[in-house]
BALOBA-1460 file (C-alpha; in Angstrom, 3 decimals):
// residues 164
<rec num="1" residu="m" x="-21.813" y="-62.283" z="-94.080"/>
<rec num="2" residu="k" x="-22.723" y="-58.424" z="-94.769"/>
<rec num="3" residu="k" x="-25.999" y="-59.044" z="-94.127"/>
<rec num="4" residu="m" x="-25.326" y="-60.420" z="-90.649"/>
<rec num="5" residu="k" x="-23.331" y="-56.948" z="-89.834"/>
<rec num="6" residu="k" x="-26.107" y="-54.915" z="-90.886"/>
<rec num="7" residu="l" x="-28.711" y="-56.837" z="-89.195"/>
<rec num="8" residu="y" x="-25.990" y="-56.735" z="-86.257"/>
<rec num="9" residu="t" x="-25.689" y="-53.005" z="-86.272"/>
<rec num="10" residu="l" x="-29.284" y="-52.362" z="-86.748"/>
<rec num="11" residu="l" x="-30.158" y="-54.149" z="-83.589"/>
<rec num="12" residu="l" x="-27.892" y="-52.678" z="-81.604"/>
<rec num="13" residu="f" x="-29.408" y="-49.071" z="-82.925"/>
<rec num="14" residu="l" x="-32.908" y="-50.865" z="-81.611"/>
<rec num="15" residu="f" x="-31.711" y="-51.579" z="-78.591"/>
<rec num="16" residu="f" x="-29.571" y="-48.177" z="-77.695"/>
<rec num="17" residu="h" x="-32.287" y="-46.234" z="-78.939"/>
<rec num="18" residu="s" x="-35.000" y="-47.508" z="-77.028"/>
<rec num="19" residu="y" x="-32.488" y="-47.674" z="-73.820"/>
<rec num="20" residu="f" x="-31.888" y="-44.220" z="-74.230"/>
<rec num="21" residu="c" x="-35.438" y="-43.282" z="-74.774"/>
<rec num="22" residu="l" x="-36.716" y="-44.804" z="-72.013"/>
<rec num="23" residu="a" x="-34.575" y="-43.315" z="-69.883"/>
<rec num="24" residu="q" x="-35.260" y="-39.821" z="-70.147"/>
<rec num="25" residu="p" x="-37.331" y="-38.244" z="-67.586"/>
<rec num="26" residu="p" x="-40.977" y="-37.695" z="-68.455"/>
<rec num="27" residu="d" x="-41.990" y="-34.053" z="-70.047"/>
<rec num="28" residu="g" x="-42.220" y="-31.876" z="-66.840"/>
<rec num="29" residu="n" x="-44.626" y="-34.344" z="-64.924"/>
<rec num="30" residu="d" x="-42.606" y="-34.137" z="-61.928"/>
<rec num="31" residu="d" x="-43.206" y="-30.665" z="-61.715"/>
<rec num="32" residu="n" x="-46.988" y="-31.286" z="-62.643"/>
<rec num="33" residu="r" x="-47.221" y="-33.552" z="-59.471"/>
<rec num="34" residu="v" x="-45.248" y="-31.335" z="-57.399"/>
<rec num="35" residu="q" x="-47.388" y="-28.579" z="-58.189"/>
<rec num="36" residu="v" x="-50.617" y="-30.510" z="-57.861"/>
<rec num="37" residu="v" x="-49.538" y="-31.987" z="-53.825"/>
<rec num="38" residu="k" x="-48.557" y="-28.244" z="-53.208"/>
<rec num="39" residu="m" x="-51.675" y="-26.913" z="-54.310"/>
<rec num="40" residu="a" x="-53.179" y="-29.756" z="-52.133"/>
<rec num="41" residu="y" x="-51.281" y="-28.784" z="-49.022"/>
<rec num="42" residu="m" x="-51.338" y="-25.058" z="-49.149"/>
<rec num="43" residu="t" x="-55.183" y="-25.590" z="-50.259"/>
<rec num="44" residu="q" x="-55.546" y="-27.653" z="-46.737"/>
<rec num="45" residu="e" x="-53.461" y="-25.180" z="-44.505"/>
<rec num="46" residu="l" x="-54.799" y="-22.093" z="-45.591"/>
<rec num="47" residu="n" x="-58.348" y="-24.085" z="-45.423"/>
<rec num="48" residu="l" x="-59.435" y="-22.633" z="-48.279"/>
<rec num="49" residu="s" x="-62.967" y="-22.708" z="-49.756"/>
<rec num="50" residu="p" x="-64.210" y="-23.684" z="-53.314"/>
<rec num="51" residu="q" x="-64.397" y="-19.902" z="-53.874"/>
<rec num="52" residu="e" x="-61.490" y="-18.904" z="-52.550"/>
<rec num="53" residu="a" x="-59.398" y="-21.640" z="-53.710"/>
<rec num="54" residu="q" x="-60.734" y="-20.624" z="-57.158"/>
<rec num="55" residu="n" x="-59.769" y="-16.840" z="-56.639"/>
<rec num="56" residu="f" x="-56.139" y="-17.389" z="-54.470"/>
<rec num="57" residu="w" x="-54.266" y="-19.769" z="-56.927"/>
<rec num="58" residu="p" x="-54.322" y="-17.349" z="-60.397"/>
<rec num="59" residu="v" x="-52.903" y="-14.668" z="-57.714"/>
<rec num="60" residu="y" x="-50.656" y="-16.858" z="-56.446"/>
<rec num="61" residu="n" x="-49.531" y="-17.921" z="-59.640"/>
<rec num="62" residu="n" x="-48.427" y="-14.975" z="-60.619"/>
<rec num="63" residu="y" x="-47.226" y="-14.256" z="-57.169"/>
<rec num="64" residu="t" x="-44.654" y="-17.577" z="-57.900"/>
<rec num="65" residu="n" x="-44.048" y="-16.184" z="-61.035"/>
<rec num="66" residu="e" x="-42.467" y="-12.730" z="-59.814"/>
<rec num="67" residu="i" x="-40.296" y="-14.807" z="-57.405"/>
<rec num="68" residu="k" x="-38.508" y="-17.247" z="-60.297"/>
<rec num="69" residu="q" x="-38.364" y="-13.670" z="-62.229"/>
<rec num="70" residu="a" x="-36.363" y="-12.256" z="-59.631"/>
<rec num="71" residu="r" x="-34.486" y="-15.391" z="-59.044"/>
<rec num="72" residu="s" x="-32.977" y="-15.724" z="-62.413"/>
<rec num="73" residu="q" x="-32.601" y="-11.044" z="-62.239"/>
<rec num="74" residu="y" x="-30.261" y="-11.545" z="-59.007"/>
<rec num="75" residu="a" x="-29.116" y="-14.835" z="-60.100"/>
<rec num="76" residu="n" x="-25.343" y="-13.765" z="-58.469"/>
<rec num="77" residu="d" x="-26.708" y="-11.112" z="-56.287"/>
<rec num="78" residu="e" x="-28.247" y="-12.780" z="-53.261"/>
<rec num="79" residu="v" x="-28.923" y="-9.348" z="-51.053"/>
<rec num="80" residu="a" x="-30.460" y="-8.152" z="-54.435"/>
<rec num="81" residu="y" x="-32.590" y="-10.984" z="-54.706"/>
<rec num="82" residu="e" x="-33.901" y="-10.919" z="-50.891"/>
<rec num="83" residu="k" x="-34.892" y="-7.364" z="-51.339"/>
<rec num="84" residu="k" x="-36.700" y="-7.608" z="-54.055"/>
<rec num="85" residu="v" x="-38.694" y="-11.328" z="-52.536"/>
<rec num="86" residu="v" x="-39.677" y="-8.990" z="-49.476"/>
<rec num="87" residu="e" x="-40.705" y="-6.042" z="-52.302"/>
<rec num="88" residu="i" x="-43.060" y="-8.963" z="-53.837"/>
<rec num="89" residu="k" x="-44.163" y="-10.125" z="-50.370"/>
<rec num="90" residu="e" x="-45.505" y="-7.173" z="-49.225"/>
<rec num="91" residu="r" x="-47.056" y="-6.128" z="-52.811"/>
<rec num="92" residu="y" x="-49.080" y="-9.628" z="-52.898"/>
<rec num="93" residu="q" x="-49.755" y="-8.805" z="-48.872"/>
<rec num="94" residu="g" x="-52.227" y="-6.611" z="-50.416"/>
<rec num="95" residu="n" x="-53.812" y="-8.850" z="-53.067"/>
<rec num="96" residu="f" x="-54.120" y="-11.920" z="-50.752"/>
<rec num="97" residu="k" x="-56.214" y="-10.433" z="-48.209"/>
<rec num="98" residu="k" x="-58.591" y="-9.062" z="-51.275"/>
<rec num="99" residu="v" x="-59.065" y="-12.968" z="-51.867"/>
<rec num="100" residu="l" x="-58.513" y="-14.685" z="-47.959"/>
<rec num="101" residu="g" x="-60.374" y="-11.749" z="-46.307"/>
<rec num="102" residu="s" x="-58.548" y="-9.011" z="-44.474"/>
<rec num="103" residu="n" x="-56.826" y="-11.207" z="-41.478"/>
<rec num="104" residu="t" x="-53.415" y="-10.682" z="-41.580"/>
<rec num="105" residu="q" x="-52.718" y="-13.782" z="-40.075"/>
<rec num="106" residu="r" x="-53.749" y="-16.075" z="-42.898"/>
<rec num="107" residu="v" x="-52.503" y="-14.040" z="-45.337"/>
<rec num="108" residu="n" x="-49.240" y="-14.991" z="-43.253"/>
<rec num="109" residu="k" x="-49.842" y="-18.232" z="-43.194"/>
<rec num="110" residu="v" x="-49.802" y="-18.144" z="-46.981"/>
<rec num="111" residu="y" x="-46.303" y="-17.357" z="-46.700"/>
<rec num="112" residu="t" x="-45.074" y="-20.158" z="-44.085"/>
<rec num="113" residu="s" x="-47.261" y="-22.617" z="-45.926"/>
<rec num="114" residu="e" x="-44.899" y="-22.137" z="-48.704"/>
<rec num="115" residu="r" x="-41.543" y="-22.299" z="-46.626"/>
<rec num="116" residu="q" x="-43.117" y="-25.402" z="-44.430"/>
<rec num="117" residu="f" x="-43.443" y="-27.227" z="-48.100"/>
<rec num="118" residu="k" x="-40.431" y="-26.403" z="-49.295"/>
<rec num="119" residu="d" x="-38.673" y="-27.885" z="-46.590"/>
<rec num="120" residu="l" x="-40.941" y="-30.946" z="-46.353"/>
<rec num="121" residu="l" x="-39.910" y="-31.365" z="-50.045"/>
<rec num="122" residu="r" x="-36.156" y="-30.873" z="-49.366"/>
<rec num="123" residu="t" x="-36.213" y="-33.215" z="-45.993"/>
<rec num="124" residu="e" x="-38.554" y="-36.218" z="-48.863"/>
<rec num="125" residu="q" x="-35.631" y="-35.558" z="-51.381"/>
<rec num="126" residu="k" x="-32.872" y="-35.903" z="-48.642"/>
<rec num="127" residu="n" x="-34.704" y="-39.149" z="-47.448"/>
<rec num="128" residu="r" x="-34.834" y="-40.700" z="-50.846"/>
<rec num="129" residu="q" x="-31.114" y="-40.086" z="-51.404"/>
<rec num="130" residu="q" x="-29.910" y="-41.474" z="-48.099"/>
<rec num="131" residu="n" x="-32.308" y="-44.356" z="-49.137"/>
<rec num="132" residu="s" x="-31.033" y="-44.608" z="-52.252"/>
<rec num="133" residu="q" x="-27.336" y="-44.703" z="-51.121"/>
<rec num="134" residu="k" x="-28.784" y="-47.311" z="-48.632"/>
<rec num="135" residu="k" x="-29.923" y="-49.892" z="-51.647"/>
<rec num="136" residu="q" x="-27.090" y="-49.484" z="-53.338"/>
<rec num="137" residu="f" x="-24.493" y="-50.630" z="-50.492"/>
<rec num="138" residu="q" x="-26.873" y="-53.206" z="-49.478"/>
<rec num="139" residu="q" x="-27.260" y="-55.298" z="-52.149"/>
<rec num="140" residu="p" x="-25.875" y="-58.606" z="-52.030"/>
<rec num="141" residu="q" x="-21.875" y="-59.173" z="-52.211"/>
<rec num="142" residu="p" x="-20.820" y="-61.752" z="-54.747"/>
<rec num="143" residu="q" x="-20.359" y="-65.098" z="-53.131"/>
<rec num="144" residu="k" x="-16.316" y="-65.778" z="-53.010"/>
<rec num="145" residu="n" x="-15.300" y="-69.682" z="-54.679"/>
<rec num="146" residu="n" x="-15.659" y="-72.611" z="-52.493"/>
<rec num="147" residu="a" x="-11.359" y="-72.802" z="-52.363"/>
<rec num="148" residu="n" x="-12.340" y="-69.779" z="-49.944"/>
<rec num="149" residu="k" x="-13.767" y="-71.198" z="-47.622"/>
<rec num="150" residu="n" x="-12.389" y="-74.424" z="-47.430"/>
<rec num="151" residu="n" x="-8.993" y="-73.056" z="-46.833"/>
<rec num="152" residu="n" x="-9.852" y="-72.708" z="-43.426"/>
<rec num="153" residu="n" x="-6.075" y="-74.459" z="-41.740"/>
<rec num="154" residu="k" x="-3.407" y="-72.659" z="-41.510"/>
<rec num="155" residu="g" x="-0.562" y="-73.556" z="-43.425"/>
<rec num="156" residu="g" x="-2.990" y="-72.437" z="-46.291"/>
<rec num="157" residu="v" x="-2.679" y="-76.076" z="-48.040"/>
<rec num="158" residu="k" x="-5.844" y="-76.918" z="-49.707"/>
<rec num="159" residu="k" x="-7.669" y="-79.677" z="-47.648"/>
<rec num="160" residu="q" x="-8.402" y="-82.407" z="-50.404"/>
<rec num="161" residu="h" x="-11.932" y="-84.474" z="-50.124"/>
<rec num="162" residu="p" x="-10.987" y="-88.008" z="-50.457"/>
<rec num="163" residu="p" x="-13.494" y="-88.731" z="-54.023"/>
<rec num="164" residu="k" x="-17.049" y="-90.377" z="-53.400"/>
């Protein structure tokens, strides 16, 4: 009996261990996928040549890192954060001009494409959440027992069927 308890405990441990390990999100794979999709989207929107892309992405990554630092630095002060973002954008506008050429419209397209991508992500996330909620509500309902189905008479008395 003691061996059975140990075996039972071991099996439960293994079961729950594997369940919780599999329930954990993958190590940053979602972030990596988003970054890859963002790179493809921005490359297409900006119509980057391979040489431009090679020079653009290190500058853009530095730009986004500074934006992230500003967010953490001004987490509780939205106005100060927005001011810092404008300052960063103005500073990087010159860097983007060096990479993309002096065309101001193309440089501004960096910022508009970035905003459009964020909007697309939000929309996709919202759609997925709505679809997830719809699936939860559309799950098949358990069938009521046959006594309730056969109880169509008004008196509430069960119909009795003759034995076959």
